Every structure is written in C-alpha cells, then in structure tokens.
N, C-alpha and C positions, 0 to 999 in steps of 0.2 A: 504494500500500500504506500503510495507516494503522496506528498502534500505540496500544493502550490498556494499562492495567496490571491484572494479576491476581496477587494476593499478591506485589506488588512486581516482577513480571516483565512485560516488554512483550508484549502480545497483538497479533499481526499480523492484518490484514484483507486477504485476497487476493481477486482476481477471476480469472476464467479466463484472462485475458491475462497475468497475473503469471508470471514465469519460475519462481517457487517453487510455483505451483499444482500439485497432484498430477496427474501426466501421465495416469494411467488415468481419473481422475475427470473431466478436461477433456473426454473424448470420450463421456460419456453424454449422453442427451437431457436438456436443461435442467439443466446442472450448477449447483450452488449458487453464488449470486452475491449477496452476498459469502460467503466462508468464513472463519471466525474460527479462529485457530491459537494455542495455548499450547504452546510447545516448539519443536521444529525438525523440519521435513520435509526428507528427503534424496532425491536421485535414486534411491538404492538402494531406497527405499520403493515404487517401482513393482513390485518383486518382492515382492508382498504376498499373503497368504492370510488370509481371514476365518474365524474359528472362533466359532460362535454356538450357543445352545441354551437350555435351560430355566433359570429362576431357582431351581427346586427340584429339582436333579438327584439321581440316585442316586450312591453312591460309585463305581460303575463309570463313570458319565458323567464325573465329575470326574477320575478317573484317566486316561481316554482323552483328555479335553481337554488335560490336563497333558502327557501323553506326546507327543501330536501337536504341541502348541505348542513343547515343548522341542526336539523333533526339527527342526521348521521353523527355530527360532532358531539351532540349531547349524549348519544348512545355509545360513544367510544370508538366509532369508526374514524379512520383517517380518510380525508377527502383528497382525491388526486385529480388534477386537471392539467391543461396545457399552457396556462399563463396567457392565452390570447385574450383580446378584448371581448366583451360581451358575456356569454354564459360562463366561460372559464373563469374570468375575473370575478364574476358574481359569486361563484361557488367558493373560490379561495377566500374572498372577503367574508362571506357568511360563516365559514368554518372558523376563521380567526376570531370574529366577533363573538362566536359561541364558546370561545375558549378551547377549541379543539385543535387538532393537528391537520396540516395540509401539506401536500407535496406538489410542486410545480415541475413539469417536465418540459424542457426547452428544446427547440429545434435549431439551436445555435450554441455558440460558446457561452459559458457561464459568466464571462466577463463583459458581455455586451448588454447595453441598455435595451432589453426587449421584453415586452413591447415598450416603445419609447415612452418615457415618463412614468414608468411603473416602479421607480426606485423604492417608494415607501412600502408598497405591498410586498415587494421582493424582500425587503429587510425584515418585515414581519413574518414572512414565510420561513426565512432562515432561522429566526428565533423560535418558531413554533412548528418546525418541520424541516423541510429541505428543498433545495432546487437541485435537479439532476439533469444530466445530459450525457450523451455519448460522443459529443462533438468537442474538439479541442478548442482552447481559447482562440478567439479571433475568427472562428467560423461564422460567417454571416447566416441569417435566417432565410436561405433561399428556398423556393417551393419544394425542391426535391428532398429536403430534409424532413418535411413534416410527416410523410407516411412512416418514416423510420421512428420519429418521435411518437407517433400514434401507437406503434406496436409496443413501446415501453409503457405508455399510459395504460393500455389494456393488460399488458404483462404483469404490472405491479398490482393489479386490482382483482378482487373476486368477481366484480361485475362492472359493466359500463352502462351508464344511464345517459341516453341522448334526450336532451330537453327540447330544443328547437333546432331544426336543421332543414335546409333546402334539399331538393332532390339530388344535387351534385355536391353536397357538403362533405368536407373532410371528416366530419364526425361519423359519417357512414363508413369511412375507411377504418376508423377506430373500432366500430362495431364489427366489421368483417374480421379484423385482427382478433377481436375478442372471441368470435366463434371459432376461428382457427386454433386458438390457444385453450379452448375448452372453458372459457369464462361465460358467465351469464350476460345476456344482453337485455336491457330494459329500456323503456321509452315512456316519455310523459305525453299522454294524449293532449291534443290541442284542437282548435276549431278546424273543422273540415274545409272551410273556405279560406284558410290562411296559408300562404306559401311556406311559412316557417313550420307548419305542421306536416308538410309532405314527407320529410325524412322519418319522423317518428311513426307516422301512419303506415309507411312502407314497412318499417321494422316490425310493427305490431301485426300487420297482415302476414308477415313471413314468420311469425312465431315469437317475437320478443314479448317479454312480460310487461304489461302496462302498469306503471306505478305513479302514485301521486303524493307519497309520503315516505319518510324513513322507515316507518313501520311496515309498509308494503315491501320495501327493499329487504329488510331483515327476514320477513316471512318468506319471500321468494327464494332467498339464499338458504333458508332452513337453519339459520344460525341465531344464537342469542348474543347480545352485546356482552362485552367483558364484565365480569363481576369481581367482587373482592375475594371470593373464595373459589377454589377449584376442588372437585371431588378428590378424595384421598386415593392412594395407590390401589386400594382394594376395589374402588368403584369406577375408575377410569380405564376404559379398554386400551387406550394408547399407551398408558404406563405399563400395562401388562405386556403389550407387544414389544416394548423396548427393553424388557428384562433380558439380560444376557449380552446383547450387542446393539450397536447403533443401526438404524434402518433409514431408508429413504421414505419420503412421504408416499410414493407410489406403492411401495411394499405394504405400508400400513393401510392404504386404501383398499388394496386387494384383500388383505387379511380381515378387515372389518366390514367390507361391503359399503363403506362410505364413499362419497364423492371426494375428489382431491381437494375441492374448495373447503369442505367440512373438515377434512384432516388437517389442512394447513391452518384453518382458523383455530381448531382445538390445540394444535401444537403451539400456536402463538400464545394462547391463554396459559398453557402449561409452562412455557418458557418465562413469561412474565411472572408467574407465581413461584418461580425458582425450583421447579421439579425436574426440568430437563435443560439441555444445552444444545445449541446448533453447532455442528462440527464442520470443518472444511469438506467440500464436496457435496454439501447439502444433506448429510445424514444428521439424525437427531439421536441423542443418547441420554440416559438417566444421569442426573448429577450424583 
C-alpha cells in the first residue's frame, strides 16, 4: 500500500490483496488494481447501496434521492454514488446531513476539482467516508472513463437504485454492470409522462424492484441494518462455517444456501462486532 498527498492528506493505493480493499469490490470480475483512496474505508462499508441518476433531475427526483439516502444512512447503510451533479450530489449530501457515511466514486484523478466547485462536499465526504478512483492523479474526466467508474459504483454496492434517468442515461450502464456482477437493481417509479422516468420504467419493466423508501430497499435485499449485538458463536451459521480454517464468501454461500449479498452483509456485521477478521485474498477467519 503506497501513500500520496491530496490537499495535505495521505492518499492510499490499494490492491485487491490489501486487507482494506473493499470486500464487495474484490469479488467482481477484474477488480480495479490499483484503487486510489482519499479518506477511510471501513468494514461496515460492505453494507452499501448505490443511488444514481440524472444530472438534471426534477424536484421530485431530488426529493426521492434525498429521502432514500437519508433513510439508508439512518439505518446504517453506506451510500455510494458518482459525485456528479444532480441525483448523485443529492444522495451524498443527504447521507452526510443524516450523519451517515458516503463514498464518492470518481471518473478522474482524485486531485482534480470534479465536479467543478464541489470542494466543500468533497471535504465532507472524506471526513465521513471516502473518495475512490482507479485513475491516477491528473487524469481528466473524459467520457470514456465513466463506464469504468460505473462498474466500481455497482461493484462496491449490494444494490443500485436508479432514481431518475433518461433512456440513454449513464445510470442505465451502472444498472447493467450491477446485473453482470450479481447485484440487485432497483428503481424509483416516476410519472409516466416525464422523460426522466423513462430509465426507471424500463428497468422496472425488465424486472428491477420498484422502491420508494429505505425500508423497501432493506426488504428487497433481505437484510437487516446493523445492530449493537451479533448472535453468539452457537447461533450464527457463518461462525460455525469458519471453524477450523478461513473461507471465501462464495464457499460460505454454497454451504449455507444464502445469496452472496447476504453472506457479505453478515460477514460485515461479524467483523464489526470483533468475531472475525478479513485476510489477504478475500478469505475470512475467526479471531
């Protein structure tokens, strides 16, 4: 792990074998290597949901992005988005105002002022989460970078929620990445006669889960928000699975019959509670 400086802060350079590398992201096809981090990533960030959408949303879209982000933050989820104007920024700001964690994924170097004039919200994100990118310092935000950024947004998340998006929106690219990575795709229904509703309506028609609140999201994922207590060793199936040797999440999913999303969520809870540790190579073991 190497460090550089951004605005006087150390920027870490992680690879998939680093213990701090995001657990969910490690398991996608061709995870970014290296990944540059400004801020701090926590094991709890494996309980993450992405909120994405139009750069030119309607007031309804902004309101729904804020409502869902606020509810997710209150429930202990980390909110991930792409730092763009519009829905992305609304989600980041709402998570911060709710006292939660948020992660911004950039399609440029971490040293650039992107989007222009976003210094204050960037500083808050670094204090209460992180900015991440696979692009080296000085890399400009050219259009070809954003599909790559979008795969990181979905790769770090249990689910991707599209709030408002046109038919050709980049948010639909993020949704396609989510499907390829085995993540849940969700969409906020909007007015049928509004162009910003076209993307979500297409996704819902094709099987995405319609959501209007953080409670809908948690229910669709089949997970509970983090709590202060975790069942003891005799009551938690994953602790029993880890007896003897470390295992990969995929092995535990096969053994328990759970989805990989549920396994990763439960592992995050157990790690926070101090029952297990994450090892290089993505394995988990008992402490």
